[in-house]
All heavy atoms as an XYZ file, in Angstrom:
924
protein
N      82.160    116.285    -78.258
C      83.066    115.216    -78.629
C      83.878    114.822    -77.393
O      84.341    115.669    -76.659
C      83.987    115.708    -79.743
C      84.683    114.615    -80.468
S      85.650    115.171    -81.907
C      84.479    116.124    -82.824
N      84.006    113.568    -77.181
C      84.708    113.073    -75.990
C      86.187    113.413    -76.053
O      86.794    113.466    -77.111
C      84.518    111.566    -75.887
N      86.762    113.663    -74.860
C      88.161    114.054    -74.773
C      89.112    112.980    -75.257
O      90.142    113.284    -75.840
N      88.759    111.720    -75.011
C      89.669    110.657    -75.445
C      89.743    110.589    -76.963
O      90.762    110.213    -77.514
C      89.229    109.301    -74.861
C      87.913    108.799    -75.385
C      87.874    108.008    -76.532
C      86.706    109.061    -74.755
C      86.674    107.533    -77.029
C      85.515    108.600    -75.229
C      85.497    107.826    -76.381
O      84.317    107.369    -76.876
N      88.672    110.960    -77.659
C      88.695    110.935    -79.121
C      89.637    112.016    -79.644
O      90.405    111.773    -80.576
C      87.289    111.133    -79.678
C      87.263    111.028    -81.185
C      85.842    110.917    -81.722
N      85.864    110.673    -83.133
C      85.731    111.649    -84.047
N      85.551    112.887    -83.684
N      85.766    111.359    -85.332
N      89.574    113.212    -79.058
C      90.478    114.284    -79.457
C      91.921    113.879    -79.211
O      92.799    114.115    -80.047
C      90.137    115.589    -78.712
C      88.789    116.147    -79.173
C      91.217    116.641    -78.900
C      88.777    116.683    -80.568
N      92.184    113.248    -78.070
C      93.546    112.805    -77.756
C      94.036    111.777    -78.764
O      95.184    111.829    -79.195
C      93.604    112.206    -76.342
C      93.386    113.250    -75.263
O      93.525    114.457    -75.559
O      93.068    112.861    -74.128
N      93.158    110.855    -79.161
C      93.544    109.835    -80.125
C      93.800    110.462    -81.498
O      94.788    110.142    -82.167
C      92.433    108.781    -80.227
C      92.873    107.562    -81.016
C      91.765    106.539    -81.144
N      90.817    107.016    -82.147
C      89.507    107.146    -81.970
N      88.963    106.844    -80.819
N      88.732    107.570    -82.933
N      92.937    111.388    -81.906
C      93.122    112.062    -83.192
C      94.415    112.888    -83.166
O      95.162    112.902    -84.145
C      91.903    112.947    -83.511
C      90.704    112.057    -83.865
C      92.187    113.894    -84.658
C      89.396    112.803    -83.988
N      94.681    113.554    -82.040
C      95.904    114.355    -81.910
C      97.145    113.484    -82.073
O      98.084    113.852    -82.783
C      95.914    115.067    -80.543
O      94.783    115.928    -80.457
C      97.170    115.879    -80.362
N      97.163    112.331    -81.416
C      98.338    111.462    -81.538
C      98.458    110.886    -82.957
O      99.567    110.751    -83.473
C      98.306    110.346    -80.502
O      97.278    109.441    -80.773
N      97.326    110.591    -83.592
C      97.375    110.099    -84.966
C      97.886    111.174    -85.925
O      98.670    110.881    -86.836
C      95.988    109.629    -85.420
C      95.560    108.343    -84.756
O      96.418    107.654    -84.154
O      94.349    108.009    -84.841
N      97.450    112.408    -85.709
C      97.932    113.513    -86.550
C      99.434    113.692    -86.364
O     100.177    113.886    -87.336
C      97.166    114.817    -86.236
C      95.742    114.723    -86.783
C      97.872    116.040    -86.801
C      94.852    115.894    -86.409
N      99.898    113.607    -85.128
C     101.330    113.768    -84.856
C     102.140    112.677    -85.550
O     103.165    112.964    -86.176
C     101.572    113.735    -83.346
C     103.001    113.960    -82.985
C     103.210    114.010    -81.502
N     104.626    114.228    -81.235
C     105.153    114.125    -80.058
N     104.423    113.850    -79.023
N     106.441    114.316    -79.896
N     101.690    111.429    -85.466
C     102.401    110.338    -86.117
C     102.413    110.500    -87.643
O     103.452    110.326    -88.287
C     101.764    108.999    -85.749
C     102.162    108.395    -84.413
C     101.261    107.210    -84.084
C     103.604    107.945    -84.481
N     101.258    110.806    -88.196
C     101.148    110.931    -89.646
C     101.976    112.097    -90.157
O     102.681    111.977    -91.179
C      99.686    111.087    -90.065
O      98.930    110.000    -89.520
C      99.544    111.072    -91.567
N     101.930    113.230    -89.452
C     102.736    114.385    -89.876
C     104.230    114.093    -89.771
O     105.009    114.570    -90.589
C     102.380    115.617    -89.057
C     101.166    116.406    -89.499
C     100.910    117.564    -88.566
C     101.316    116.902    -90.919
N     104.634    113.323    -88.772
C     106.052    112.959    -88.655
C     106.509    112.183    -89.887
O     107.602    112.435    -90.410
C     106.271    112.105    -87.403
O     106.036    112.831    -86.244
N     105.675    111.278    -90.345
C     106.002    110.521    -91.552
C     106.006    111.419    -92.782
O     106.891    111.292    -93.640
C     104.999    109.385    -91.748
C     105.088    108.309    -90.699
C     103.954    107.291    -90.826
O     103.233    107.316    -91.838
O     103.794    106.488    -89.890
N     105.032    112.341    -92.854
C     104.952    113.211    -94.022
C     106.115    114.202    -94.069
O     106.586    114.539    -95.158
C     103.625    113.974    -94.011
C     102.366    113.141    -94.265
C     101.121    113.995    -94.074
C     102.400    112.536    -95.648
N     106.594    114.657    -92.909
C     107.718    115.611    -92.900
C     108.994    114.984    -93.418
O     109.842    115.682    -93.974
C     107.936    116.154    -91.477
C     106.904    117.154    -90.976
C     107.252    117.602    -89.560
C     106.811    118.357    -91.900
N     109.136    113.694    -93.258
C     110.321    113.023    -93.797
C     110.322    113.051    -95.320
O     111.376    113.017    -95.949
C     110.365    111.575    -93.337
C     110.777    111.437    -91.907
C     111.024    109.993    -91.527
N     110.507    109.804    -90.179
C     109.616    108.903    -89.824
N     109.143    108.072    -90.706
N     109.205    108.815    -88.595
N     109.135    113.122    -95.924
C     109.018    113.121    -97.380
C     109.017    114.498    -98.017
O     109.002    114.606    -99.234
N     109.042    115.564    -97.216
C     109.054    116.925    -97.772
C     110.405    117.167    -98.404
O     111.452    116.977    -97.787
C     108.743    117.967    -96.673
C     108.929    119.380    -97.207
C     107.343    117.780    -96.139
N     110.391    117.612    -99.674
C     111.643    117.758   -100.423
C     112.179    119.190   -100.422
O     113.171    119.468   -101.069
C     111.427    117.287   -101.848
C     111.119    115.802   -101.911
C     110.902    115.335   -103.312
C     110.567    113.842   -103.274
N     110.111    113.349   -104.531
N     111.522    120.081    -99.705
C     111.974    121.463    -99.649
C     113.298    121.536    -98.874
O     113.376    121.073    -97.749
C     110.909    122.310    -98.945
C     111.149    123.797    -99.084
O     112.319    124.206    -99.287
O     110.168    124.562    -99.024
N     114.353    122.106    -99.469
C     115.644    122.155    -98.776
C     115.640    123.064    -97.535
O     116.516    122.949    -96.696
C     116.608    122.696    -99.846
C     115.745    123.364   -100.848
C     114.427    122.671   -100.812
N     114.637    123.942    -97.415
C     114.574    124.819    -96.247
C     114.099    124.072    -95.001
O     114.318    124.515    -93.894
C     113.643    125.991    -96.513
C     114.129    126.887    -97.634
C     113.125    127.959    -97.931
N     111.903    127.328    -98.471
C     110.753    127.943    -98.658
N     110.636    129.215    -98.339
N     109.716    127.309    -99.166
N     113.440    122.927    -95.199
C     112.951    122.148    -94.070
C     114.072    121.259    -93.565
O     114.640    120.464    -94.316
C     111.725    121.288    -94.479
C     111.274    120.411    -93.328
C     110.580    122.158    -94.958
N     114.392    121.397    -92.301
C     115.481    120.640    -91.707
C     115.170    119.150    -91.692
O     114.028    118.740    -91.472
C     115.695    121.132    -90.270
O     116.598    120.285    -89.587
N     116.174    118.343    -91.921
C     116.009    116.885    -91.855
C     115.920    116.414    -90.405
O     115.461    115.322    -90.139
C     117.168    116.174    -92.562
C     117.229    116.442    -94.031
C     115.992    115.933    -94.727
C     116.051    116.266    -96.215
N     114.758    116.089    -96.852
N     116.390    117.238    -89.456
C     116.351    116.905    -88.045
C     115.220    117.637    -87.347
O     115.327    118.000    -86.173
C     117.692    117.240    -87.392
C     118.894    116.493    -87.938
C     120.177    116.976    -87.300
C     118.735    115.000    -87.705
N     114.114    117.841    -88.061
C     112.955    118.523    -87.504
C     112.099    117.526    -86.742
O     111.870    116.401    -87.188
C     112.141    119.143    -88.635
C     111.116    120.197    -88.264
C     111.844    121.437    -87.727
C     110.304    120.574    -89.461
N     111.657    117.952    -85.568
C     110.871    117.070    -84.704
C     109.579    117.769    -84.310
O     109.577    118.970    -84.043
C     111.690    116.732    -83.448
O     110.924    115.987    -82.556
N     108.500    117.014    -84.259
C     107.230    117.567    -83.791
C     107.207    117.417    -82.281
O     107.243    116.310    -81.757
C     106.047    116.831    -84.445
C     106.053    117.069    -85.942
C     104.724    117.303    -83.819
C     104.963    116.348    -86.692
N     107.165    118.550    -81.595
C     107.179    118.553    -80.141
C     105.794    118.286    -79.586
O     105.619    117.471    -78.694
C     107.721    119.910    -79.607
C     107.675    119.959    -78.110
C     109.125    120.136    -80.122
N     104.800    118.969    -80.155
C     103.444    118.860    -79.627
C     102.446    119.242    -80.702
O     102.770    120.031    -81.586
C     103.321    119.798    -78.433
C     102.010    119.776    -77.707
C     102.080    120.598    -76.433
C     101.316    121.880    -76.584
N     101.199    122.642    -75.355
N     101.260    118.663    -80.629
C     100.163    119.029    -81.532
C      98.952    119.328    -80.669
O      98.599    118.551    -79.788
C      99.843    117.883    -82.519
C      98.630    118.231    -83.386
C     101.026    117.563    -83.404
N      98.334    120.481    -80.914
C      97.101    120.848    -80.237
C      95.998    120.909    -81.297
O      96.132    121.653    -82.274
C      97.212    122.220    -79.555
C      98.030    122.186    -78.298
O      98.084    121.107    -77.673
O      98.603    123.214    -77.936
N      94.928    120.165    -81.083
C      93.804    120.161    -82.018
C      92.610    120.798    -81.323
O      92.316    120.486    -80.164
C      93.452    118.714    -82.464
C      92.264    118.706    -83.403
C      94.648    118.070    -83.138
N      91.931    121.702    -82.034
C      90.753    122.345    -81.447
C      89.625    121.316    -81.304
O      89.619    120.287    -81.986
C      90.292    123.515    -82.312
O      89.887    123.064    -83.577
N      88.692    121.597    -80.419
C      87.607    120.629    -80.151
C      86.736    120.338    -81.368
O      86.208    119.233    -81.494
C      86.729    121.146    -78.995
C      87.415    120.995    -77.669
O      88.295    120.159    -77.501
N      87.031    121.834    -76.719
N      86.589    121.310    -82.262
C      85.761    121.078    -83.441
C      86.582    120.599    -84.650
O      86.061    120.515    -85.755
C      84.976    122.335    -83.804
C      85.884    123.513    -84.140
O      87.103    123.406    -83.939
O      85.359    124.531    -84.603
N      87.845    120.270    -84.437
C      88.766    119.762    -85.468
C      88.987    120.752    -86.608
O      89.329    120.357    -87.718
C      88.267    118.433    -86.051
C      88.230    117.243    -85.095
C      87.688    116.026    -85.822
C      89.594    116.962    -84.545
N      88.821    122.055    -86.335
C      89.040    123.048    -87.378
C      90.506    123.385    -87.544
O      90.968    123.650    -88.645
C      88.273    124.337    -87.058
O      86.899    124.104    -87.106
N      91.227    123.406    -86.436
C      92.637    123.806    -86.461
C      93.497    122.831    -85.690
O      93.068    122.283    -84.680
C      92.805    125.203    -85.826
C      92.025    126.275    -86.531
C      90.819    126.719    -86.029
C      92.498    126.831    -87.707
C      90.088    127.704    -86.680
C      91.776    127.812    -88.368
C      90.580    128.238    -87.846
O      89.863    129.202    -88.498
N      94.717    122.656    -86.191
C      95.725    121.876    -85.477
C      96.985    122.729    -85.431
O      97.530    123.109    -86.471
C      95.994    120.558    -86.179
N      97.418    123.056    -84.229
C      98.649    123.823    -84.051
C      99.774    122.825    -83.817
O      99.720    122.029    -82.883
C      98.522    124.779    -82.865
O      97.364    125.601    -83.044
C      99.749    125.664    -82.743
N     100.771    122.874    -84.675
C     101.880    121.926    -84.642
C     103.134    122.664    -84.207
O     103.598    123.583    -84.873
C     102.102    121.278    -86.037
C     103.203    120.251    -85.980
C     100.813    120.666    -86.569
N     103.668    122.271    -83.054
C     104.894    122.870    -82.526
C     106.077    122.013    -82.969
O     106.117    120.821    -82.682
C     104.841    122.928    -80.996
C     103.722    123.806    -80.481
C     102.472    123.287    -80.218
C     103.927    125.170    -80.268
C     101.436    124.081    -79.756
C     102.903    125.975    -79.811
C     101.656    125.432    -79.555
O     100.651    126.231    -79.104
N     107.002    122.636    -83.697
C     108.155    121.905    -84.229
C     109.453    122.518    -83.711
O     109.510    123.714    -83.397
C     108.158    121.881    -85.780
C     106.987    121.105    -86.314
C     108.174    123.267    -86.354
N     110.476    121.689    -83.654
C     111.786    122.138    -83.206
C     112.853    121.375    -83.985
O     112.674    120.206    -84.318
C     111.929    121.872    -81.709
O     113.147    122.351    -81.231
N     113.954    122.058    -84.253
C     115.063    121.440    -84.987
C     116.279    121.301    -84.081
O     116.512    122.143    -83.210
C     115.436    122.268    -86.219
N     117.051    120.264    -84.304
C     118.242    120.031    -83.506
C     119.338    121.061    -83.799
O     120.165    121.321    -82.937
C     118.796    118.632    -83.798
C     117.912    117.501    -83.367
S     117.849    117.309    -81.604
C     119.420    116.556    -81.309
N     119.317    121.646    -84.991
C     120.377    122.585    -85.366
C     120.280    123.927    -84.662
O     121.224    124.697    -84.661
C     120.370    122.828    -86.883
C     120.743    121.628    -87.685
C     119.508    120.898    -88.205
O     118.396    121.215    -87.742
O     119.656    120.031    -89.036
N     119.130    124.257    -84.099
C     118.976    125.520    -83.408
C     117.688    126.225    -83.801
O     116.946    125.809    -84.686
N     117.437    127.313    -83.099
C     116.181    128.025    -83.267
C     116.070    128.710    -84.641
O     114.984    128.767    -85.217
C     116.011    129.051    -82.133
C     114.634    129.663    -82.110
C     113.526    128.906    -81.762
C     114.442    130.999    -82.428
C     112.260    129.455    -81.730
C     113.178    131.556    -82.389
C     112.098    130.776    -82.048
O     110.843    131.333    -82.022
N     117.176    129.203    -85.179
C     117.146    129.862    -86.489
C     116.725    128.877    -87.574
O     115.951    129.215    -88.467
C     118.508    130.483    -86.840
C     118.936    131.614    -85.926
C     119.541    131.117    -84.625
O     120.035    129.967    -84.565
O     119.491    131.880    -83.641
N     117.229    127.677    -87.500
C     116.854    126.627    -88.450
C     115.390    126.257    -88.282
O     114.687    126.021    -89.267
C     117.736    125.375    -88.243
O     119.104    125.761    -88.286
C     117.463    124.344    -89.307
N     114.918    126.264    -87.046
C     113.502    125.972    -86.785
C     112.615    127.020    -87.412
O     111.601    126.694    -88.049
C     113.234    125.894    -85.264
O     114.099    124.914    -84.687
C     111.805    125.525    -84.973
N     112.971    128.282    -87.252
C     112.181    129.373    -87.829
C     112.157    129.289    -89.352
O     111.090    129.453    -89.983
C     112.717    130.743    -87.357
C     112.070    131.887    -88.086
C     112.519    130.902    -85.850
N     113.287    128.981    -89.974
C     113.324    128.834    -91.431
C     112.482    127.651    -91.879
O     111.780    127.736    -92.893
C     114.782    128.659    -91.878
N     112.507    126.571    -91.126
C     111.710    125.402    -91.462
C     110.227    125.701    -91.329
O     109.413    125.245    -92.148
C     112.073    124.220    -90.571
O     113.405    123.805    -90.793
N     109.842    126.463    -90.325
C     108.435    126.816    -90.113
C     107.936    127.663    -91.280
O     106.812    127.477    -91.754
C     108.231    127.520    -88.764
C     106.887    128.210    -88.682
C     108.363    126.514    -87.636
N     108.759    128.590    -91.763
C     108.361    129.407    -92.912
C     108.096    128.513    -94.128
O     107.143    128.716    -94.868
C     109.430    130.432    -93.241
C     109.476    131.579    -92.269
C     110.545    132.576    -92.664
C     110.645    133.687    -91.634
N     111.714    134.633    -91.936
N     108.955    127.522    -94.335
C     108.768    126.608    -95.456
C     107.532    125.737    -95.248
O     106.779    125.471    -96.193
C     109.998    125.729    -95.634
N     107.293    125.303    -94.018
C     106.128    124.456    -93.737
C     104.829    125.220    -93.885
O     103.807    124.639    -94.273
C     106.236    123.854    -92.344
C     107.295    122.774    -92.160
C     107.394    122.374    -90.709
C     106.994    121.574    -93.035
N     104.835    126.506    -93.589
C     103.629    127.307    -93.779
C     103.262    127.363    -95.257
O     102.091    127.371    -95.613
C     103.817    128.710    -93.217
C     103.755    128.743    -91.704
C     103.920    130.148    -91.162
C     103.845    130.120    -89.640
N     104.019    131.446    -89.042
N     104.266    127.378    -96.112
C     104.010    127.347    -97.544
C     103.513    125.987    -98.018
O     102.770    125.887    -98.994
N     103.910    124.945    -97.312
C     103.516    123.583    -97.701
C     102.321    123.080    -96.883
O     101.987    121.905    -96.951
C     104.695    122.643    -97.498
N     101.658    123.966    -96.135
C     100.575    123.543    -95.248
C      99.407    122.925    -96.028
O      98.812    121.945    -95.586
C     100.085    124.715    -94.409
N      99.107    123.465    -97.194
C      98.018    122.918    -98.004
C      98.318    121.510    -98.472
O      97.454    120.625    -98.428
N      99.541    121.303    -98.954
C      99.970    119.974    -99.373
C      99.913    118.983    -98.211
O      99.402    117.865    -98.350
C     101.379    120.048    -99.959
C     102.065    118.707   -100.064
C     101.729    117.809   -101.065
C     103.045    118.332    -99.145
C     102.348    116.576   -101.159
C     103.658    117.107    -99.223
C     103.311    116.240   -100.231
O     103.924    115.012   -100.314
N     100.448    119.403    -97.061
C     100.464    118.511    -95.891
C      99.060    118.202    -95.398
O      98.770    117.068    -95.001
C     101.297    119.134    -94.772
C     102.808    119.208    -95.045
C     103.491    120.050    -93.982
C     103.410    117.821    -95.104
N      98.162    119.181    -95.487
C      96.767    118.936    -95.075
C      96.100    117.931    -96.011
O      95.375    117.041    -95.565
C      96.016    120.266    -95.074
C      94.594    120.139    -94.604
C      93.907    121.474    -94.610
N      92.560    121.352    -94.074
C      91.651    122.285    -94.148
N      91.932    123.437    -94.702
N      90.451    122.083    -93.640
N      96.346    118.078    -97.309
C      95.757    117.144    -98.280
C      96.282    115.727    -98.047
O      95.530    114.756    -98.041
C      96.082    117.602    -99.701
C      95.471    116.701   -100.761
C      95.887    117.178   -102.114
N      97.336    117.403   -102.113
C      98.142    116.991   -103.062
N      97.682    116.378   -104.106
N      99.435    117.215   -102.991
N      97.590    115.617    -97.825
C      98.181    114.298    -97.577
C      97.703    113.715    -96.251
O      97.497    112.503    -96.143
C      99.705    114.394    -97.586
C     100.291    114.664    -98.958
C     100.000    113.548    -99.947
O     100.156    112.363    -99.588
O      99.599    113.866   -101.079
N      97.514    114.565    -95.267
C      96.991    114.130    -93.979
C      95.579    113.551    -94.139
O      95.250    112.513    -93.589
C      96.982    115.298    -92.997
C      96.635    115.015    -91.544
C      97.684    114.146    -90.910
C      96.508    116.315    -90.778
N      94.781    114.221    -94.950
C      93.437    113.746    -95.234
C      93.442    112.433    -95.996
O      92.561    111.578    -95.805
N      94.422    112.240    -96.847
C      94.521    110.996    -97.616
C      94.950    109.815    -96.730
O      94.537    108.682    -96.955
C      95.496    111.153    -98.784
N      95.770    110.091    -95.725
C      96.279    109.027    -94.849
C      95.356    108.709    -93.687
O      95.414    107.632    -93.124
C      97.662    109.414    -94.294
C      98.754    109.271    -95.297
N      99.049    110.256    -96.216
C      99.619    108.272    -95.531
C     100.049    109.855    -96.970
N     100.426    108.658    -96.575
N      94.517    109.681    -93.287
C      93.638    109.478    -92.133
C      92.187    109.537    -92.602
O      91.861    110.232    -93.548
C      93.876    110.569    -91.087
C      95.247    110.548    -90.486
S      95.498    111.842    -89.272
C      94.347    111.348    -88.003
N      91.347    108.811    -91.930
C      89.939    108.838    -92.283
C      89.195    109.777    -91.334
O      88.638    109.362    -90.331
C      89.349    107.417    -92.224
O      89.511    106.893    -90.926
N      89.255    111.060    -91.655
C      88.563    112.079    -90.867
C      87.528    112.757    -91.747
O      87.776    113.005    -92.931
C      89.558    113.138    -90.370
C      90.581    112.722    -89.339
C      91.551    113.874    -89.067
C      89.896    112.333    -88.051
N      86.412    113.069    -91.157
C      85.395    113.797    -91.903
C      85.872    115.217    -92.186
O      85.622    115.778    -93.247
C      84.107    113.829    -91.111
C      82.978    114.547    -91.833
C      81.727    114.522    -91.028
N      81.257    113.145    -90.913
C      80.198    112.794    -90.227
N      79.510    113.691    -89.566
N      79.827    111.537    -90.159
N      86.561    115.794    -91.222
C      87.053    117.159    -91.344
C      88.532    117.176    -91.019
O      88.925    116.868    -89.908
C      86.278    118.041    -90.369
C      86.541    119.498    -90.460
C      85.628    120.209    -89.470
C      85.676    121.678    -89.650
N      84.806    122.361    -88.685
N      89.361    117.519    -91.993
C      90.809    117.589    -91.774
C      91.142    118.990    -91.282
O      90.769    119.977    -91.910
C      91.576    117.278    -93.079
C      93.073    117.356    -92.849
C      91.193    115.916    -93.593
N      91.811    119.093    -90.140
C      92.073    120.433    -89.580
C      93.077    121.240    -90.401
O      93.942    120.681    -91.079
C      92.644    120.122    -88.186
C      93.120    118.727    -88.261
C      92.309    118.036    -89.288
N      92.921    122.553    -90.332
C      93.871    123.468    -90.935
C      95.137    123.455    -90.073
O      95.062    123.540    -88.855
C      93.273    124.864    -90.978
C      94.178    125.901    -91.605
C      93.553    127.285    -91.602
O      92.321    127.384    -91.753
O      94.307    128.263    -91.417
N      96.286    123.340    -90.717
C      97.550    123.197    -89.983
C      98.197    124.564    -89.754
O      98.333    125.365    -90.682
C      98.502    122.298    -90.760
C      98.010    120.887    -91.011
C      98.979    120.137    -91.911
C      97.811    120.139    -89.719
N      98.601    124.789    -88.528
C      99.349    125.995    -88.155
C     100.661    125.527    -87.538
O     100.652    124.756    -86.579
C      98.574    126.820    -87.145
C      97.290    127.379    -87.658
C      96.557    128.105    -86.558
N      95.368    128.751    -87.059
C      94.463    129.316    -86.305
N      94.625    129.329    -84.998
N      93.419    129.878    -86.832
N     101.764    125.999    -88.078
C     103.069    125.590    -87.596
C     103.675    126.694    -86.730
O     103.632    127.870    -87.083
C     103.993    125.259    -88.750
C     103.562    124.047    -89.503
C     102.793    124.147    -90.658
C     103.894    122.780    -89.050
C     102.375    123.030    -91.333
C     103.481    121.652    -89.727
C     102.720    121.776    -90.864
N     104.243    126.293    -85.584
C     104.839    127.230    -84.636
C     106.242    126.734    -84.284
O     106.435    125.550    -83.997
C     103.981    127.332    -83.341
C     104.635    128.233    -82.321
C     102.577    127.787    -83.661
N     107.202    127.660    -84.318
C     108.583    127.305    -83.958
C     108.690    127.174    -82.441
O     108.169    127.991    -81.704
C     109.542    128.371    -84.470
N     109.376    126.138    -82.003
C     109.559    125.872    -80.584
C     111.025    125.543    -80.368
O     111.619    124.798    -81.152
C     108.665    124.690    -80.181
C     108.645    124.447    -78.700
O     108.766    125.412    -77.936
O     108.508    123.270    -78.295
N     111.617    126.089    -79.341
C     113.039    125.846    -79.111
C     113.270    124.921    -77.934
O     114.309    124.968    -77.293
C     113.789    127.162    -78.948
C     113.357    127.932    -77.722
O     112.350    127.614    -77.101
N     114.118    128.958    -77.378
N     112.365    124.039    -77.643
C     112.488    123.169    -76.470
C     113.614    122.148    -76.619
O     114.261    121.803    -75.629
C     111.168    122.461    -76.188
O     110.797    121.659    -77.268
N     113.879    121.671    -77.816
C     114.969    120.700    -78.000
C     116.311    121.386    -77.722
O     117.172    120.819    -77.060
C     114.927    120.081    -79.404
C     113.708    119.174    -79.530
C     116.210    119.310    -79.700
C     113.564    118.504    -80.870
N     116.450    122.613    -78.203
C     117.693    123.353    -77.966
C     117.857    123.640    -76.467
O     118.955    123.510    -75.920
C     117.667    124.654    -78.764
C     118.953    125.440    -78.713
C     118.882    126.692    -79.564
O     117.847    126.959    -80.181
O     119.903    127.401    -79.600
N     116.780    124.002    -75.803
C     116.833    124.248    -74.362
C     117.174    122.976    -73.600
O     117.954    123.005    -72.648
C     115.502    124.812    -73.857
C     115.249    126.233    -74.266
C     113.898    126.732    -73.796
O     113.021    125.954    -73.452
N     113.729    128.039    -73.799
N     116.611    121.855    -74.026
C     116.903    120.579    -73.364
C     118.366    120.210    -73.514
O     119.000    119.719    -72.563
C     116.036    119.459    -73.953
O     114.682    119.742    -73.774
N     118.919    120.433    -74.698
C     120.341    120.133    -74.912
C     121.211    121.039    -74.047
O     122.214    120.592    -73.476
C     120.675    120.319    -76.383
N     120.826    122.313    -73.909
C     121.579    123.236    -73.078
C     121.528    122.815    -71.611
O     122.548    122.820    -70.920
C     121.028    124.660    -73.241
C     121.726    125.699    -72.395
C     123.176    125.903    -72.811
O     123.560    125.636    -73.941
N     123.984    126.358    -71.883
N     120.368    122.412    -71.130
C     120.224    121.947    -69.736
C     121.060    120.680    -69.523
O     121.724    120.528    -68.500
C     118.743    121.715    -69.397
C     118.017    123.059    -69.321
C     118.590    120.967    -68.084
C     116.519    122.943    -69.232
N     121.054    119.786    -70.496
C     121.848    118.548    -70.378
C     123.335    118.873    -70.307
O     124.064    118.253    -69.523
C     121.553    117.629    -71.551
N     123.782    119.849    -71.084
C     125.205    120.247    -71.055
C     125.553    120.845    -69.683
O     126.627    120.567    -69.142
C     125.517    121.250    -72.170
C     125.652    120.623    -73.532
C     126.239    121.597    -74.534
N     125.333    122.685    -74.845
C     124.418    122.693    -75.810
N     124.289    121.622    -76.570
N     123.649    123.730    -76.016
N     124.654    121.644    -69.122
C     124.909    122.241    -67.812
C     124.979    121.159    -66.735
O     125.896    121.150    -65.892
C     123.823    123.285    -67.472
C     123.964    124.501    -68.382
C     123.897    123.703    -66.008
C     122.804    125.468    -68.295
N     124.045    120.230    -66.760
C     124.041    119.140    -65.774
C     125.278    118.280    -65.938
O     125.906    117.880    -64.951
C     122.761    118.287    -65.923
C     121.547    119.113    -65.469
C     122.858    116.998    -65.120
C     120.223    118.448    -65.734
N     125.676    118.029    -67.177
C     126.868    117.223    -67.432
C     128.120    117.928    -66.902
O     129.023    117.280    -66.357
C     127.004    116.995    -68.938
C     127.680    115.720    -69.313
C     127.557    115.493    -70.816
O     128.434    115.978    -71.552
O     126.585    114.833    -71.215
N     128.165    119.258    -67.035
C     129.338    119.985    -66.556
C     129.420    119.925    -65.021
O     130.502    119.801    -64.466
C     129.302    121.435    -67.036
O     128.301    122.166    -66.369
N     128.289    119.980    -64.349
C     128.302    119.845    -62.898
C     128.652    118.427    -62.474
O     129.364    118.222    -61.504
C     126.941    120.216    -62.295
C     126.697    121.696    -62.254
C     125.527    122.221    -62.777
C     127.621    122.559    -61.713
C     125.281    123.569    -62.740
C     127.397    123.929    -61.688
C     126.212    124.427    -62.207
N     128.169    117.454    -63.215
C     128.479    116.059    -62.926
C     129.952    115.760    -63.108
O     130.564    115.031    -62.326
N     130.565    116.381    -64.115
C     131.991    116.185    -64.359
C     132.846    116.778    -63.247
O     133.855    116.229    -62.866
N     132.421    117.927    -62.695
C     133.173    118.553    -61.625
C     133.074    117.739    -60.335
O     134.050    117.582    -59.619
C     132.647    119.962    -61.353
C     132.940    120.924    -62.462
C     132.264    122.277    -62.275
O     131.679    122.502    -61.203
O     132.316    123.095    -63.208
N     131.926    117.178    -60.072
C     131.727    116.366    -58.853
C     132.529    115.081    -58.911
O     133.073    114.643    -57.916
C     130.250    116.058    -58.616
C     129.462    117.281    -58.209
O     130.036    118.243    -57.740
N     128.168    117.234    -58.395
N     132.602    114.488    -60.084
C     133.353    113.222    -60.213
C     134.849    113.444    -60.016
O     135.531    112.633    -59.449
C     133.105    112.577    -61.565
C     131.702    112.008    -61.672
O     131.044    111.778    -60.671
N     131.244    111.763    -62.895
N     135.361    114.565    -60.529
C     136.801    114.843    -60.387
C     137.156    115.244    -58.959
O     138.233    114.958    -58.490
C     137.239    115.937    -61.352
C     137.093    115.547    -62.797
N     137.756    114.481    -63.333
C     136.339    116.056    -63.798
C     137.430    114.363    -64.602
N     136.566    115.306    -64.915
N     136.264    115.890    -58.250
C     136.542    116.336    -56.888
C     136.519    115.202    -55.874
O     137.140    115.290    -54.848
N     135.805    114.112    -56.117
C     135.682    113.027    -55.150
C     136.816    112.023    -55.261
O     136.946    111.170    -54.421
C     134.316    112.335    -55.343
O     134.253    111.739    -56.613
N     137.621    112.138    -56.292
C     138.700    111.155    -56.476
C     139.882    111.423    -55.625
O     140.260    112.354    -55.145
C     139.126    111.114    -57.945
C     138.063    110.504    -58.816
C     138.519    110.487    -60.266
O     139.733    110.498    -60.558
O     137.647    110.452    -61.116
């Protein structure tokens, strides 16, 4: 299978799952959950979905536990929204990249604030 096809399917899965996550009514799933990355195997058997929450890593882990329970529902809905011969099995992984990005931004902002006050 050509690489561009896998890339296109991966981006379509990411978009469709983003829409489906907004409709999940489980209170354990964070409303500020974001899909960071999706990796699809070459034979379309598995899709690893990396998710992160703005509230922190603990919230992300709790959301992943809830999503693992809803993986069958999400896979069925994914198949209904996309025209794939084989809908991949979904694996959810907690990722703390959003929290790390916010921490790096705070550090950079603190250095920027010190430089601005010192030059005046």
